[in-house]
C-alpha positions as CSV (number, residue, x, y, z in Angstrom):
1,M,13.7,102.0,106.6
2,N,14.7,104.7,104.0
3,R,18.6,102.6,103.6
4,I,17.1,99.4,102.7
5,A,14.2,101.1,100.3
6,A,17.5,102.7,98.7
7,I,19.2,99.9,98.1
8,V,15.6,97.9,96.9
9,A,15.6,100.9,94.2
10,G,18.8,100.6,93.2
11,A,19.0,97.0,92.6
12,I,15.9,97.4,90.9
13,V,17.4,100.4,88.8
14,A,20.7,97.9,88.1
15,L,18.5,94.8,86.9
16,M,16.8,97.2,84.3
17,L,19.8,99.1,83.5
18,A,21.2,95.1,82.7
19,S,18.3,94.5,80.9
20,S,18.1,96.8,78.4
21,M,21.9,96.3,77.6
22,L,20.9,92.4,77.4
23,F,19.4,90.5,74.3
24,I,19.1,87.3,72.5
25,V,19.9,86.6,68.9
26,D,18.0,83.8,67.5
27,Q,19.5,81.5,65.0
28,R,16.5,82.1,63.0
29,Q,17.3,85.9,62.9
30,F,19.8,88.9,62.3
31,A,20.4,91.3,65.1
32,V,20.8,94.7,63.7
33,V,22.5,97.2,66.3
34,Y,21.7,100.7,66.0
35,A,23.8,103.8,67.1
36,L,22.1,107.4,67.4
37,G,20.3,106.5,64.4
38,E,23.1,105.0,62.5
39,I,23.7,101.3,62.0
40,K,26.7,100.3,63.8
41,E,26.8,96.2,63.8
42,V,24.8,93.4,62.3
43,I,25.2,90.0,64.5
44,T,24.4,87.0,62.4
45,E,25.7,84.3,65.4
46,P,23.0,83.2,67.8
47,G,23.4,83.4,71.6
48,L,23.5,86.1,74.4
49,K,24.8,89.6,73.2
50,F,25.6,92.8,75.0
51,K,25.1,96.5,73.8
52,A,24.5,100.2,75.2
53,P,21.5,100.8,77.1
54,P,18.8,103.1,75.0
55,P,18.7,105.7,73.6
56,I,22.2,105.3,73.0
57,Q,22.1,102.2,71.3
58,N,18.6,99.9,70.0
59,V,18.4,96.5,68.6
60,V,16.2,95.4,65.6
61,M,15.3,91.9,64.5
62,L,15.1,90.6,61.2
63,D,13.7,87.3,60.0
64,R,16.3,85.3,58.0
65,R,14.2,82.3,56.9
66,V,12.9,81.9,53.4
67,Q,9.6,84.1,53.2
68,T,6.9,83.1,50.5
69,L,5.4,86.0,48.3
70,D,1.9,85.3,46.4
71,S,0.6,87.4,43.5
72,P,-1.3,90.2,44.8
73,E,-3.7,90.0,41.7
74,S,-4.3,88.0,38.6
75,R,-3.2,90.3,35.6
76,P,-3.8,89.4,32.1
77,I,-0.8,88.6,30.3
78,F,-1.1,88.3,26.2
79,T,1.5,85.7,24.7
80,A,2.8,85.8,21.3
81,E,-0.4,84.3,20.0
82,K,-2.3,87.9,21.5
83,K,-3.9,85.6,23.7
84,S,-5.1,86.6,26.7
85,L,-3.8,84.7,30.2
86,V,-4.2,84.9,33.9
87,I,-0.9,83.3,36.0
88,D,-0.6,83.2,39.5
89,W,2.5,82.9,40.7
90,L,5.1,82.9,43.8
91,I,8.7,83.3,44.8
92,K,10.6,82.1,47.5
93,W,13.1,84.7,49.0
94,R,15.5,85.2,51.9
95,I,17.3,88.3,53.7
96,T,21.1,88.1,52.6
97,E,22.6,91.8,53.2
98,P,20.8,93.0,56.4
99,R,22.3,96.6,56.1
100,Q,21.5,96.9,52.6
101,F,18.0,96.1,53.2
102,I,17.3,98.1,56.0
103,R,18.8,101.1,54.3
104,N,16.2,100.3,51.0
105,N,13.2,98.9,53.0
106,G,13.4,99.7,56.7
107,A,13.0,96.8,58.7
108,D,9.2,96.0,57.7
109,I,9.3,92.7,55.6
110,R,5.7,94.1,54.1
111,N,7.9,97.0,52.5
112,V,9.7,95.0,50.7
113,E,7.2,92.8,49.3
114,N,5.0,95.6,48.1
115,R,7.8,96.8,45.7
116,L,9.0,93.7,44.4
117,A,5.6,92.3,43.3
118,P,5.2,94.4,40.5
119,I,8.8,93.6,39.7
120,V,8.0,89.6,39.3
121,Q,4.9,90.6,37.3
122,A,7.0,92.9,35.0
123,A,9.5,90.1,34.7
124,F,6.2,87.4,34.0
125,N,5.3,89.4,31.5
126,E,8.0,90.0,29.4
127,E,8.8,85.9,29.5
128,V,5.6,85.3,28.8
129,T,4.8,87.6,25.7
130,K,7.7,86.1,23.8
131,R,5.9,82.2,24.0
132,T,2.7,80.9,22.8
133,V,0.0,79.4,25.2
134,I,0.8,75.8,24.5
135,G,4.6,77.2,25.6
136,V,3.2,78.5,28.9
137,L,1.1,75.6,29.8
138,S,3.6,72.7,28.8
139,A,6.6,72.9,26.6
140,E,8.3,76.2,28.1
141,R,6.7,76.8,31.6
142,E,10.2,74.9,33.5
143,K,12.1,77.8,31.5
144,I,9.9,80.7,32.0
145,M,10.1,80.0,36.0
146,N,14.0,79.7,35.5
147,D,14.2,83.3,32.9
148,V,12.3,85.5,36.0
149,R,14.7,83.9,38.5
150,K,17.5,85.6,36.3
151,R,15.8,88.7,35.6
152,L,15.3,88.9,39.7
153,G,18.8,88.2,40.8
154,D,20.0,92.1,40.0
155,E,16.9,93.5,41.8
156,A,17.1,91.5,44.5
157,K,20.6,92.4,45.4
158,Q,19.4,96.1,45.2
159,F,16.7,95.0,47.9
160,G,19.4,92.8,50.0
161,I,17.6,90.0,49.3
162,E,18.2,86.8,47.5
163,V,15.5,85.0,45.1
164,V,15.4,81.3,46.3
165,D,12.9,80.1,43.7
166,V,10.1,80.7,41.3
167,R,7.2,79.1,40.6
168,I,4.0,79.3,38.6
169,K,0.7,78.1,40.3
170,R,-1.7,78.5,37.5
171,V,-2.1,79.2,34.3
172,D,-5.8,80.1,33.1
173,F,-7.3,81.8,30.3
174,A,-8.6,85.3,31.3
175,S,-12.3,85.3,32.0
176,G,-13.7,87.2,28.8
177,I,-12.1,84.7,26.3
178,T,-13.0,81.5,28.6
179,D,-16.6,81.2,27.3
180,A,-15.0,81.7,23.8
181,V,-12.3,78.9,24.1
182,Y,-14.6,77.1,25.6
183,R,-17.0,76.9,22.7
184,R,-14.0,76.5,20.3
185,M,-13.0,73.0,22.2
186,Q,-16.7,72.2,22.2
187,S,-17.0,73.0,18.1
188,E,-13.7,71.2,17.7
189,R,-14.6,67.9,19.4
190,Q,-18.3,68.2,17.6
191,R,-16.0,68.1,14.3
192,V,-14.0,65.4,15.1
193,A,-17.2,63.3,16.0
194,A,-19.0,64.2,12.8
195,E,-15.7,63.0,11.3
196,A,-15.4,59.4,12.7
197,R,-18.8,59.3,12.3
198,S,-19.3,59.8,8.5
199,T,-16.0,57.7,8.9
200,G,-17.8,55.1,10.2
201,A,-21.0,55.5,8.0
202,A,-18.4,55.3,5.1
203,E,-17.1,52.1,6.2
204,G,-20.2,50.5,6.7
205,E,-21.8,51.4,3.6
206,K,-18.3,49.8,2.4
207,I,-18.9,46.8,3.9
208,K,-22.4,46.3,3.3
209,A,-22.0,46.5,-0.5
210,D,-19.1,44.3,-0.5
211,A,-21.6,41.6,1.2
212,D,-24.3,42.4,-1.4
213,R,-21.6,41.8,-4.0
214,Q,-20.6,38.6,-2.5
215,R,-24.5,37.6,-2.0
216,E,-25.0,38.1,-5.4
217,V,-22.1,36.2,-6.6
218,I,-23.2,33.4,-4.2
219,V,-26.4,33.4,-5.4
220,A,-25.3,33.5,-8.9
221,E,-22.7,30.9,-9.0
222,A,-25.4,28.7,-7.0
223,F,-28.2,29.3,-10.1
224,R,-25.5,28.6,-12.5
225,D,-24.7,25.1,-10.5
226,A,-28.3,24.3,-10.8
227,Q,-29.4,24.9,-14.0
228,K,-26.0,22.9,-14.8
229,I,-27.2,20.2,-12.5
230,K,-31.1,20.6,-13.9
231,G,-29.7,20.5,-17.7
232,E,-27.4,17.7,-17.1
233,G,-30.7,15.7,-15.4
234,D,-32.9,16.6,-18.1
235,A,-30.6,15.6,-20.5
236,K,-30.4,12.2,-18.4
237,A,-33.9,11.8,-18.3
238,S,-34.3,12.6,-22.2
239,A,-32.0,10.1,-22.8
240,L,-33.8,7.6,-20.8
241,Y,-36.9,8.2,-22.3
242,A,-35.8,7.9,-26.0
243,E,-33.9,4.4,-25.1
244,A,-37.6,3.5,-23.2
245,F,-39.5,4.9,-26.3
246,G,-37.3,3.1,-28.7
247,R,-37.4,-0.1,-27.2
248,D,-41.6,0.1,-27.4
249,P,-42.9,3.1,-30.1
250,Q,-46.7,2.1,-29.3
251,F,-45.9,2.3,-25.4
252,A,-44.2,5.9,-25.9
253,Q,-47.2,7.1,-28.0
254,F,-49.4,6.0,-25.2
255,Y,-47.5,7.6,-22.8
256,R,-47.5,11.1,-24.6
257,S,-51.3,11.2,-25.2
258,L,-51.9,10.2,-21.1
259,E,-49.6,13.4,-20.9
260,A,-51.4,15.3,-22.9
261,Y,-54.8,14.3,-21.1
262,R,-53.0,15.4,-17.7
263,A,-52.4,18.7,-19.1
264,S,-55.7,19.1,-20.9
265,F,-57.6,18.2,-18.0
266,R,-56.0,19.9,-14.9
267,N,-58.8,21.8,-13.6
268,K,-62.1,20.3,-13.0
269,S,-64.0,23.6,-13.7
270,D,-63.0,23.7,-17.5
271,V,-65.6,23.1,-20.2
272,M,-64.2,21.2,-23.4
273,V,-66.1,20.6,-26.6
274,V,-64.4,18.2,-28.9
275,D,-65.0,15.8,-31.4
276,P,-65.0,12.3,-30.1
277,G,-63.8,10.5,-33.3
278,S,-60.7,13.0,-33.4
279,D,-57.3,11.2,-33.1
280,F,-56.6,13.1,-29.8
281,F,-58.9,10.3,-28.2
282,K,-57.9,7.3,-29.6
283,A,-55.9,6.1,-26.5
284,M,-59.0,6.1,-25.1
285,R,-61.3,4.5,-27.4
286,G,-58.7,1.6,-27.8
287,S,-58.3,-0.4,-31.1
288,G,-61.5,-1.4,-33.0
289,S,-63.5,0.8,-31.5
290,G,-66.2,2.9,-32.3
291,P,-66.8,6.8,-32.1
292,A,-67.7,7.9,-28.5
293,A,-69.5,9.9,-27.4
294,P,-69.2,13.9,-27.0
295,A,-67.0,14.0,-23.8
296,R,-67.1,17.1,-21.1
297,K,-65.5,17.8,-17.9
């Protein structure tokens, strides 16, 4: 029994020793082999690998995939116009030199991110302060990201990493001036609206004045034509009257007397006191008649 127990114990120790000497490298990782605290080897090829048992050799795995670093906090940046902007950014990076990475940052990725974030923020500060608000928002946005990426190139090499991409996620005004900007935008829109209304009112008055002028012209022309037609009619009527009266002067005198009577006796409430023997009533008396009694109407 003691012999069997010794064999089993020996097998277990052998398995434990073998397991401590074997390790698997994933294709998404770098394997850094330490020998007595110093980097002995960096394994980049995936597969089953061997090493000396601890504490002679230890293995640390590093993620070789692309990592994302977001801006840890939003700080205001002044543009060339002295306008304060808040920019949220992100960068994509990955480990390219495992030895350099470990020497400068250790095996923890959070160490390099804590050191890299202020460097990225400083690069954005330098690029944004050279440009206007319009440039940051649209015209030169792509150039800012490219220039920041170039600035980070040398710094990234010191960390043993490569910056793959730089992006601006959001650009906004600082909270202290947002209300002022909105008020200025509102007043600008109100000014444009007032100009549009005044322009419309001026155009309306112009159209109305032109319509009134055309109306006056049309009425004047119509009155002129009416007076012309009336004059022509009166002239024609006068000619007809003259021709008719020329043929029979007595009838003409009688017609004029009737017109005078009609004009004089138009209203029933009128009272006239006249001499019946006057020539005014000659047409009523007829030829050879004596004076008539006074007439009232």
